[in-house]
N, C-alpha and C positions, 0 to 999 in steps of 0.2 A: 229201180225197176221192180216189176211185180214178181210175186212168188212163182207164178207158172213159167214165166221166162227164165228165171234163175234155175229153177228145178230142171226144166227140159234141156237147158243149155248144158247142165252138168251130166245129164244122161247122154246127150249126143257127143260130148267131148271124148268119151272113151272110145267112140268109133274110130278115132285116129290111131288107137292102139290095136291095129289089125292082128298082130301076132300075140296078143294077150300077154305082153311083157309086164304089165302092171298086176297081173295075177288075180285071184279070187277077191271079190268085194270092191274091185276098182270102180265099177259103175256106181255102187252105193256111195263110196267115199267121195267121188267127184260130185254126186248129186247133193249130198249133205254138205260138202265144202262150198258149193255154190249158194247154199242157203244160209251157212253158219254165220257170216259176218253180221247179219241182222239179229243176232242174239242180244246185241246191245239194246234191244227194245225193252228189256226188263228195266232199264233205267227210267222209262217213262212213268213207272209207278211213283218215282220220287219227283216227278215234274217233267211234263212234255218238253218245256224249254230246255231243261238240263240234257235231256235226251237229244234234242236237236244240236246242241253245242257239242256233244260228244260224238254224234253220229258222223260228222264230217271228218273226224280225225282220229277215231279210236280204232275199232276193228276194221275200218275201211282204209287202212293204209298199207303200204308195202312192208313196212317194219312189222306190223302185226300179223300179216298174212302167214308166214311160216309157223307162227305160234297157234293161230286158229286151226291151221291144217294139221298140226301135231295133236291137238286136242281131239279133233275128229278121228284121226288115225288110231289114237290110243283107245278111244271108246270102241271102235269098231273091231280093233284087235282082240278085245276081251271076248267078243261074240263069234268072231270068224276065226276059228282055230287054225285053218289051213292058210291063213293070210300072212303076209309079211309086213311089218310096221313101215319099213322104208318105202315099199311099193305103195301101201295105202296112203302114206304121207304125200308122195309124189302125185297121186290121183286127187287127193283132197286139195293139195296146193294148186293143181290145175283148175279145179273147180272154184277155188277162192279167187284166183287171179283173173281168170277168163270168164267164168260163169257168173261172178258177182261184181268184182271191181270193174272188169272191162264193160260190163252192161251198164252198170251205174255211171260210168264215166261218159258214155254216149247219151244218157237219158237226161231227164230234167233235174237230176240230183246235182248238188255241189259237193266237191270232195277236196280234201287236203291230202292227196295221195302220198306225198313225201314228208308229211309231218313225222316227227317234230323238227326235222332238219331243215325243211323248206315249207313254210306255211302258206304257200300261195293256194288260192282257191281255184280249182279247175271246174269249169262249168260250160262246156260246149253246147249242151242242150239240143242235140241233134234230133232226138226223138222224144216223144212224150212219155211220161210214166204210164206203164201198162199200155203202151202203144199197140193198137190192134194189128198194125203192119208187122211189128216184131213178133207178137204172139202168133200171128199167122204163119210166119216163116218157121217158127220153132215147132208148131203143131204139125205142119206139113213134113218138116225133117223128122219128127218123131215117128209119124206114120211110115215113112220110107225106111227108117232104121229098123223097124221090126223084121225086115227082110234083108236089108243091105245097110248095115251100120256104118261102114267106112264111106260109102257113097253119100249116105245121109249127112255124115259130118262135113264132108267136102262141099256138098251142095248148099247146106245150111250156112256154112262159113262164107261161101261165094255170094250167096244172096244177101247176107248181112253187110258184107263189104261193099257190094253194089249200092245198097239202100243208104248206107252212111255216106258214100261218095256223092250220090244224087242229092241227099238231104243237105249236105254241106254246101253244095253249089246253089240250091234253091235258097238256103238261108242267106247267102251272099247276095243273090239277086233280090230277095225281099228287102234287105237293108238298103240296097242301091235305089230301089223303087221308092222306099219310104223317104229317102232324102232328096227325091226329085220334086221340084215345084209342079203344082197342077194349076195352071191359069193364075188366077189371083191368089190361090192358096200358097203360102210361103213353103220353103223347104223345111222339112222336120228333122230334128235331131234326136236319134234313139237314145234311150238310157238303159244301161245294163244289157244283158244277153237276150236275144229274141228267143222265144219259146216255140217249140213245135206244137202244131194243132193235132191232136190225136187222130190217127187214121188218115191223115192228108200228107201228100208229098210236097204240095205247093203252098199251103196256107201256114202262116206264122203270126204269133203274137208279138207285137213290137210295143215297147213302152216309151212314153214321152212324159216329161215334166214341163209344165207351163206355169211358172211361179209356184202357187200353192195347189195347183190342180195337176193330178196324175191321170194320164189317159192310157187305155189299152186299145191298140189298133189291131185289126186283122188285116194283114197284107197278103195278097195273092201274088206269088213270084211268077206265075205263068202269065197273068194278064196286067200286072202292075197296079191293080186296083187296091185301094185301101179304104177302110171304113172304121170309125170309132165304135168299138164294142161297148165300152162304158168309161165313165170317169169317176174319180173320187177326189174329194177336197181333203187336204191335210194341212195341219198347223204345226210346223216343226218347233215353234216356240212353246207349244202346250206341254204342260206337265214336267217342268224342269225338275221339280222336287222328286217326282216318280222316276224320272230317267236316272237320277243319281243313285238309286237303289242298285247295288252291284249286280245282282241276278238279272234284273231288268236291263241294266246297261249292257250286260254281256249278250242278252238276246237281241237287243237293238243293233249290236255290232254285226250280227249275222244277216240283217235284212239288206237286200239289194235296193228296194224302193220302199222305204218306211212310210206307212199310213198311220198317222196318229190321230186320235179323235177323242172327243169327250162324250160319254154316254151317261144317260140318266135312266135308272130303273127303280120305280117305287120310291122315288125321293133320294135314292143313293146315287152318288156320282162316281164314275170310273174313267180313268185315263188308260186307253188301250192302244197297243201297237201291233201292227200286222205287216206282212210283206204284201205288196200290191199283187204279186204273182198268186197269192192265196186268197184273193178276194174276187167278188163279183160286184155288181152295182149296189147291192143292198147289204151284203154280209162278207164276213171273212172266215175261212175254215180254221185258221190258227191265229190266236190273239193272246198277247201277254201285257199285263199292266197291273193296275192297283186301284182299289177303292180309295177315294180321298175324302178327307174331312173338310169343313168349310174353309179352312185356312190353306187348302191345297196340299197338305201333308199326306203321304200314303198311310193308310190304316192297315191294309192287308193286301198281299199279292194275289192276283187272279190269273189263271191260265185257262184258256178256253180252246178246245179242239172239237170242232163240230158240236154236238150236243153235250159233250162232257165238260165239266168245269172242276178245276183244282184250285183250292184256296189254301194259302200258307201264311203264316205269320211273318212279319218283317221285323228282323232284329234292329235295335236302335244303333244308328251309325252317325249321329251328330247333325241330323237335319233340324232346321229351325223354320218357323213360320215365315212366309214372305211378308214384307211390309205392305 
C-alpha cells in the first residue's frame, strides 16, 4: 500500500484509545510503526530483485513485527522522556500489524505473513496499490479525527470493512463472468489472482494464458462485459542458460505470470523476465535478466526498474555453451 494510507492509518488507530492508556507519544509510535516495515527498501541498493525477494517475507511477517515495533519504541523513548517503552511498543505494534501488514494484505502486494514457519504466499489483491478509494477513506477519516478521534477511527474501520466486503464480492462476480462463454467465444480460464483496477469497485484485471500468449482482460463485474486490454507473447524455452543463474532463478520463482523476451539494443542481446502484472502492451516496469554472448551464455546481470538500471557481474557457476 502507499505511504499516505499507511501513515494516516497509524494516526487514526490511536483514536480507539479514547482514555489515553497508551500514554504520550502513542500517535507518533503508531504512525511510525505503520511505516516502519518498508525500511527494507534499503536493500534495493544492492539489487531491486533482492529487495523483492526479501520484501515478501522479511519485515512484513508476524514474526518480525514485535521486533520492528520494539525498534520504533526504543528510538522514540530516547526523545520522549515522559513516555513508557511498553506503551510505545504496544502503539507501534498496532501500527505495524494493522496500519502496515493489514493494508498490504488487502492490496496488490504478495506476502508470506507466516514465514519462515509457513511460506505460503497470500495475495487476495482486493484493492489496488495506492487505491484512491482507500486513500479517500483515510483522508476523510483524518479530517473527522481533528475533532472526533474515536468516531473517526470507528467510521474509518467500518468504511474499510464495507469496501473490502464489496470488493471481495465483485471479484468473485468478475471471475464468474470471465469464465462464462459469450456466443461463439469459448469460456475463459483465468490464471493467477485478479487485480483490482484503481479507483473502481466493479472493474478487475483478469489474466489468461493461451499457449505462448498472455492476455490481460478488463472485466466489469456489474455488466459482465470483458475486453482485452493488451497481450504479450512469451517464450518459456528462451534463455535456459540465463535462467540457471541463481539470483535470476530466484526472481523467476516470484513471478505469477512470467513474461520472458529477447531484446536487442545497439547490437547487444538481453534475455529479460518480468511479471505480466508489471507490464503494458509495450514495456514492463520491473525486469530482471542478463546480457548474453553469441553462445547464449550470460555476460552480466541486468535489473531494470522504470528508467533505472542496475548491472552486476555474474560469478562463474559451471555453465557451458549450448551445442
